[in-house]
Structures are given as C-alpha cells and as structure tokens.
Residue, then its C-alpha position, 0 to 999 in steps of 0.5 A: m500500500k502506498p503511503s499516501s493511501l494509508p488512512g490518515r495520510f493526505s496526498d497532494r491530490h487530497l490537499l489540493f482537491g480539498a482546498a478547491l472544495a473548501q473555497l466553495v463550501m466556505r461561501n455559506w451557500p448550500i451545495m451538494i457534491k457527488e463523485r461520478p463513479e466512471s471517472d477514476n475519482n476526478l469527475f464531480e457533479f455539483s448541485s447548488g441554487g444555480g443548478k447542476a455542474l459537471v467538473l473534471f478536476k486536474y491539479a498541478t504541484q509546481p509552486k509557480s506559474p505556468w502550471h501544466f496539465t495533461v487531460t487524457g482522451t478518456q477523460v474528455t470522452t467522459i466529460v462530453d458523455s451525453s448520457i450524463t444529465v448536465p447541460g453542456e454549458r455547465r461542464f468544466l475543467a477545474l485546473i487547480c494551480h497549486l496554492d494559487g487557486v482554481c482556473l475554471l475552464a468551460l468545456n467549450e473553451f477547452l474544445s476551442i483550443t484542442t483538436p478532437g481525437a487525441e490520446q492526451y492534451g497538454l494545457s498550460v495555465a499562467r497567471p501574472t502577478n495581480s492578473s487573471f489566468r491565461v490558458s493555452g492548449p496544444g501547440r500553444v493555441a491560446l484561449e482568447r479570453v482570460i479567466p478571473r480567479s473568482r470564476w470558480t466559486k461564482e460559476i459553480l454556485m451561480r450566485 
C-alpha cells in the first residue's frame, strides 16, 4: 500500500482537491457534491441554487506559474458523455494551480483550443502577478479570453 493511501495520510491530490472544495463550501451557500463513479475519482457533479455542474478536476504541484496539465482522451470522452444529465454549458475543467487557486475552464473553451481525437492534451495555465489566468492548449493555441480567479466559486454556485 502506498503511503499516501494509508488512512490518515493526505496526498497532494487530497490537499489540493480539498482546498478547491473548501473555497466553495466556505461561501455559506448550500451545495451538494457527488463523485461520478466512471471517472477514476476526478469527475464531480455539483448541485447548488444555480443548478447542476459537471467538473473534471486536474491539479498541478509546481509552486509557480505556468502550471501544466495533461487531460487524457478518456477523460474528455467522459466529460462530453451525453448520457450524463448536465447541460453542456455547465461542464468544466477545474485546473487547480497549486496554492494559487482554481482556473475554471468551460468545456467549450477547452474544445476551442484542442483538436478532437487525441490520446492526451497538454494545457498550460499562467497567471501574472495581480492578473487573471491565461490558458493555452496544444501547440500553444491560446484561449482568447482570460479567466478571473473568482470564476470558480461564482460559476459553480451561480450566485
């Protein structure tokens, strides 16, 4: 048994996922969080006053920007699955940038900077000091808009 899977021990994954979830629950707004079983423990369904959201969690442990993420083709297939009853515009990737925060990338934004059918996709997230997140995909294709740090809680809670 790996040390990080022993009862009572936390891995980077536990700590970073927990920090992202804490930002939501500490907003004093009712929210239900359900892990989706088809995802190897990284796809979650959120229900709050604003309805449902489907979120694929990815995390980076590098302490400084830029942060790098790999999304597999299987993960993309899972998040676009039409049998999941969450509207397409409420599907996201939560890119947890070490201790800096969560860059919430909408599924349609992800699809706009990637080419369908790949086995994996590399994403890069940078955040200059006192600025918003900037996302680029494979081949350094940049997302046209920046993503504010506050998007994570606002979009998921829809307050």
